[in-house]
C-alpha positions as CSV (number, residue, x, y, z in Angstrom):
1,X,43.0,85.0,165.2
2,X,42.0,87.6,162.5
3,X,41.4,91.1,163.8
4,X,38.0,91.7,162.4
5,X,37.0,95.2,161.6
6,X,35.3,97.0,164.5
7,X,31.8,98.1,163.5
8,X,30.3,101.4,164.6
9,X,29.7,99.8,168.0
10,X,27.4,97.3,169.6
11,X,23.8,98.2,169.3
12,X,24.5,100.7,166.6
13,X,22.5,100.3,163.4
14,X,24.7,98.7,160.7
15,X,22.0,97.8,158.1
16,X,18.7,99.6,157.7
17,X,16.0,98.6,155.2
18,X,13.1,101.1,155.0
19,X,9.9,99.9,153.3
20,X,11.8,98.1,150.5
21,X,9.8,96.3,147.8
22,X,11.0,94.5,144.7
23,X,9.1,93.0,141.7
24,X,10.3,91.1,138.7
25,X,7.7,91.9,136.0
26,X,4.3,91.1,137.5
27,X,5.9,89.0,140.3
28,X,6.2,90.7,143.7
29,X,9.3,89.2,145.4
30,X,9.6,91.5,148.4
31,X,6.8,93.6,149.8
32,X,7.4,96.7,152.1
33,X,10.1,95.1,154.3
34,X,11.5,97.3,157.1
35,X,14.3,96.0,159.2
36,X,17.3,97.2,161.2
37,X,20.4,95.1,162.1
38,X,22.9,96.0,164.7
39,X,26.5,95.8,165.4
40,X,27.4,92.7,167.5
41,X,24.7,90.4,166.2
42,X,24.2,87.4,164.0
43,X,20.8,87.8,162.3
44,X,19.1,84.8,160.6
45,X,16.6,85.2,157.9
46,X,14.2,82.2,157.5
47,X,11.4,81.6,155.1
48,X,10.0,79.1,152.6
49,X,11.4,78.8,149.1
50,X,10.5,81.9,147.1
51,X,9.8,84.0,150.2
52,X,12.1,86.8,149.1
53,X,15.2,86.1,151.2
54,X,17.8,86.1,148.4
55,X,16.2,89.2,146.8
56,X,16.4,91.0,150.2
57,X,20.0,90.1,150.7
58,X,20.9,91.2,147.2
59,X,19.2,94.6,147.8
60,X,21.1,94.9,151.0
61,X,24.4,94.4,149.2
62,X,23.5,96.8,146.3
63,X,23.3,94.0,143.8
64,X,19.7,94.8,143.2
65,X,17.9,98.2,143.4
66,X,14.6,98.2,145.3
67,X,11.6,99.5,143.4
68,X,10.6,101.5,146.4
69,X,12.2,102.1,149.8
70,X,15.8,102.6,150.9
71,X,18.8,100.6,152.0
72,X,21.6,101.9,154.2
73,X,24.8,100.2,155.4
74,X,26.6,101.8,158.3
75,X,24.8,105.1,157.6
76,X,25.6,105.1,153.9
77,X,22.9,105.0,151.3
78,X,23.1,102.2,148.8
79,X,21.3,104.6,146.4
80,X,23.7,107.6,146.6
81,X,26.8,106.3,148.4
82,X,27.0,102.8,147.0
83,X,30.7,102.8,146.3
84,X,31.6,103.7,149.9
85,X,28.9,101.4,151.4
86,X,30.2,98.4,149.4
87,X,33.7,98.9,150.9
88,X,32.1,97.9,154.3
89,X,30.1,94.9,153.2
90,X,30.8,91.4,151.8
91,X,28.4,89.0,150.1
92,X,28.6,85.2,150.0
93,X,26.0,83.8,147.6
94,X,24.5,80.4,147.9
95,X,26.3,79.3,144.7
96,X,29.9,80.7,144.8
97,X,31.1,82.3,141.6
98,X,34.8,81.8,140.9
99,X,36.9,82.3,137.8
100,X,37.7,78.8,136.6
101,X,41.1,79.6,135.2
102,X,42.3,81.1,138.5
103,X,43.6,79.2,141.4
104,X,41.9,79.8,144.8
105,X,44.8,81.9,145.9
106,X,44.7,84.0,142.8
107,X,41.0,84.6,143.2
108,X,41.4,85.8,146.7
109,X,44.3,88.0,145.5
110,X,42.0,89.4,142.8
111,X,39.5,90.3,145.5
112,X,42.1,91.9,147.7
113,X,43.1,94.2,144.9
114,X,39.5,95.3,144.4
115,X,39.3,96.4,148.0
116,X,42.9,97.8,147.9
117,X,44.0,95.9,151.0
118,X,47.7,96.0,151.6
119,X,49.3,92.7,150.4
120,X,51.0,91.9,153.7
121,X,47.8,92.3,155.6
122,X,45.9,90.1,153.1
123,X,48.6,87.4,153.1
124,X,48.3,87.1,156.9
125,X,44.6,86.9,156.8
126,X,44.6,84.3,153.9
127,X,47.2,82.2,155.7
128,X,44.9,82.1,158.8
129,X,41.8,81.4,156.8
130,X,43.5,78.7,154.8
131,X,44.6,77.0,158.0
132,X,41.2,77.2,159.7
133,X,39.2,76.1,156.6
134,X,41.7,73.4,155.5
135,X,42.4,75.0,152.2
136,X,46.2,74.4,152.0
137,X,45.9,71.2,150.0
138,X,43.9,72.8,147.1
139,X,44.3,76.6,147.2
140,X,47.0,76.6,144.5
141,X,44.9,74.4,142.1
142,X,42.6,75.9,139.4
143,X,39.1,76.4,140.8
144,X,37.6,74.6,137.8
145,X,38.6,71.4,139.5
146,X,37.0,72.3,142.9
147,X,34.1,70.6,144.6
148,X,31.2,72.8,145.8
149,X,32.7,72.7,149.3
150,X,36.1,73.8,148.1
151,X,34.5,76.7,146.1
152,X,32.5,77.7,149.2
153,X,35.6,77.9,151.3
154,X,37.5,80.0,148.8
155,X,34.5,82.3,148.3
156,X,34.3,82.8,152.1
157,X,38.0,83.6,152.3
158,X,37.6,86.2,149.5
159,X,34.6,87.7,151.3
160,X,36.5,88.0,154.5
161,X,39.8,89.2,153.1
162,X,38.9,92.9,153.8
163,X,37.5,92.1,157.2
164,X,34.0,93.6,156.4
165,X,31.9,95.3,159.0
166,X,28.8,93.6,157.6
167,X,28.9,90.1,156.2
168,X,25.8,88.9,154.2
169,X,25.6,85.2,153.5
170,X,23.0,83.2,151.6
171,X,22.7,79.6,152.7
172,X,26.4,79.5,153.5
173,X,26.5,76.0,155.0
174,X,24.9,73.9,152.3
175,X,27.1,71.1,151.1
176,X,29.8,71.6,153.7
177,X,31.2,69.0,156.1
178,X,30.4,69.2,159.8
179,X,33.9,70.4,160.7
180,X,33.8,73.3,158.2
181,X,30.3,74.2,159.4
182,X,31.6,74.4,162.9
183,X,34.5,76.6,161.9
184,X,32.2,78.9,159.8
185,X,29.8,79.3,162.8
186,X,32.8,80.2,165.0
187,X,34.0,82.8,162.5
188,X,30.5,84.4,162.3
189,X,30.4,84.6,166.1
190,X,33.9,86.2,166.1
191,X,32.7,88.9,163.6
192,X,29.7,89.7,165.8
193,X,31.8,89.7,169.0
194,X,34.1,92.3,167.4
195,X,31.1,94.5,166.8
196,X,30.3,93.5,163.2
197,X,27.1,92.1,161.8
198,X,26.3,88.8,160.1
199,X,23.1,88.8,158.0
200,X,22.5,85.2,157.1
201,X,19.7,83.4,155.3
202,X,19.3,79.7,156.0
203,X,17.0,76.8,155.8
204,X,18.7,75.1,158.8
205,X,16.5,75.9,161.7
206,X,19.0,74.3,164.1
207,X,21.8,76.6,162.9
208,X,19.5,79.6,163.3
209,X,18.4,78.6,166.8
210,X,21.9,78.0,168.0
211,X,23.8,80.8,166.3
212,X,21.4,83.7,165.7
213,X,20.9,86.5,168.2
214,X,17.7,87.5,166.4
215,X,15.6,85.9,163.7
216,X,13.4,87.3,161.0
217,X,10.8,85.2,159.1
218,X,9.7,86.0,155.6
219,X,6.7,84.6,153.9
220,X,5.3,85.7,150.5
221,X,7.8,88.6,150.4
222,X,6.5,90.0,153.8
223,X,8.3,90.1,157.1
224,X,5.9,88.2,159.3
225,X,7.9,87.8,162.5
226,X,11.0,89.3,164.0
227,X,12.8,88.9,167.3
228,X,14.8,86.8,169.7
229,X,13.9,83.2,170.3
230,X,12.1,84.3,173.5
231,X,10.1,87.0,171.5
232,X,9.2,84.5,168.7
233,X,8.0,82.0,171.3
234,X,5.7,84.7,172.7
235,X,4.3,85.4,169.2
236,X,3.5,81.7,168.6
237,X,1.6,80.5,171.7
238,X,4.8,79.7,173.6
239,X,6.1,76.9,171.3
240,X,9.6,76.0,172.4
241,X,11.1,74.6,169.2
242,X,12.0,76.9,166.3
243,X,10.5,74.4,163.8
244,X,7.1,74.6,165.5
245,X,7.4,78.4,165.7
246,X,8.3,78.7,162.0
247,X,5.5,76.5,160.9
248,X,2.9,78.3,163.0
249,X,4.0,81.8,161.9
250,X,4.3,81.0,158.2
251,X,1.0,79.1,158.2
252,X,-0.8,81.9,160.1
253,X,0.6,84.5,157.7
254,X,-0.5,82.4,154.7
255,X,-4.0,82.1,156.1
256,X,-4.2,85.9,156.5
257,X,-3.3,86.7,152.9
258,X,-6.0,87.9,150.6
259,X,-6.5,86.4,147.1
260,X,-4.0,88.7,145.5
261,X,-1.4,88.0,148.2
262,X,-1.8,84.3,147.7
263,X,-1.3,84.6,144.0
264,X,1.9,86.7,144.5
265,X,3.2,84.1,147.0
266,X,2.6,81.3,144.6
267,X,4.2,83.2,141.7
268,X,7.3,84.1,143.8
269,X,8.0,80.5,144.4
270,X,8.7,80.2,140.6
271,X,11.3,83.1,140.6
272,X,14.9,82.2,139.7
273,X,17.2,82.4,142.7
274,X,19.3,85.0,141.0
275,X,17.1,87.1,138.7
276,X,18.8,89.1,136.0
């Protein structure tokens, strides 16, 4: 099994978002979100399409700058210490971006060099990941011939090659077969058990309910609920199923928005998933 990087310790803050907001032109994607994630946890982000999940994840990774507010990773500011902070984090987008004219192995090797991981360490990690993710049959083929599932596996291996303390994943299980989903969930739990943090957005309520230690729900760019399953049940009249809790909380939040908030939420649904 891969020796995942030890984070700053269980219950230590690994990701801190302080009143972050982000707009694209007149469209408000994220509104005053404050959130702390801890070592040793898998955190699931839920929300309707256009709720601001992807924008928040990309701000966490330093791929987008918040208009207001601050982002820290393991105590390092994404504003002033971004280079060092990015050494501790990895991002798996919902649509993996690979270089078509590289093989899967070459793409992971390229990523290894970016993080300056010793070759022998990286080769051991890649061999283990290739075995667990069933990549041996295609890893030496050009990625232009890959299916979505193959690309997702290679992108995950590349994200994990430096054993990040914080792994940020956006809809990681879409289009994957059941066996791969199970392996991915196991890897996420291993990272958390080693003291790292997994920050995951998903539309799969079942995955969130089973895997996540805590859940945050975004609606219209606002964080409308946060807590463990037990805490979310208490916020939603004691409903037992996450599906019911999600619908109650997002509907209640929608009902409480003023006219301007409703317009912003409608507009945010039209945002591209990866704004320029």
